[in-house]
N, C-alpha and C positions, 0 to 999 in steps of 0.2 A: 144191277151189271159193277162188275168190278175191273177195275184198270189201275194205271199209274197213279191215280188222285184216288183211288182207296174205293168204296163202295156209296156211285151212286142211288140212290132214291129212285130219283123218278129225271127223264128227258122231256123236257117243256118245247112249245113254238111259243118262238114271241107274242102271238094271239093271246097266250092264257096267263100274261102279265097281265097288273094293273095300275095303274097310276097310284105313284105310292105322297107324291108331291109335282105337282107339275112346274112348279115355280125352278125346282131343286132338277129338274126330269127325272125323278128319279121310277123305277117300276118296282113293285112288288110283286110276287107269290106267297100264299098263305101255306107253312111248315106243316105237318100235323101233329106238329108239339104244342102249337098254338101260336108260337111268332114267326114273322116272314123273310123272307131271301129278300136283295134287296141289290139295285144294282141301277146304275148311271148308264144313261144313253150318251154320254162322251167316251165309256168305256165300252161301249159296242162299238164305236165311230172309231176307235182307234186298233180296235181288231180286224175293221172294214180296211182301215189306208194304213196297213200294216206291208209295203212293196213287196214282199216274201212270198206273202201269201197268192196260191195259184187258186186257191179255190171257190166255190160260190155258195158255197154251202157254209155257215159262218157256227162257231159253238162259245161258250163262257162254262166253268163250273163254279156256281154260287154255293158257298156257305151260311147254313140258316143261322139267325144271329141269338139262337138261345144254344142249341145242341149241335149235335157230331152230323149231322144229315148233309148229304150236298146233291144239287140236282145240275143237269145241264141242261144250259138252255142253247136251242139251237134257230139260231136265222138266218134269214139274206139282207142282200141289200136292198131289194125293193121291200120288204119288209117293215127297216129300218127309216125308209123314206116314205113311205106310208104313214108309219106314226109320225114322224115329224111334221105332216101334213094334217094333222086328225087329232080333234080337239081331246079330252079325254071321256067326254062322255062320248061322242060317235066312236070311239076308239074300240071300248066292248062290246058295241052292234052291228062295227062293222064286216061284212060278208066276210066267211071264211074264204069262200070262192078265191079272191085276192089272193091270201096265200100258200094257195097248196101249194106254190114250186119249190115248199120249204117241206123237205121229208124227215120224219122224227120217226 
């Protein structure tokens, strides 16, 4: 994919992320270079809280910590609320059916 952010390596859903640091509320996704993409939950909450946004599905572009690859994280309010209520161990095993509303 190519857009104003440059080439997007991949587009993923919130469920594809894993907990990097539960106390710091940081999620990660593995990059093909061997490093990771990171995002803090508060950044996702700020996107949803934007009063000018009229969308039901949100996205954020993440940059790898080491290389030039970028990915688009797609999420909705329901998936973020689910994340808030779910422990790190439960998160990875949670039913994909509950997050079908986020279309990538």
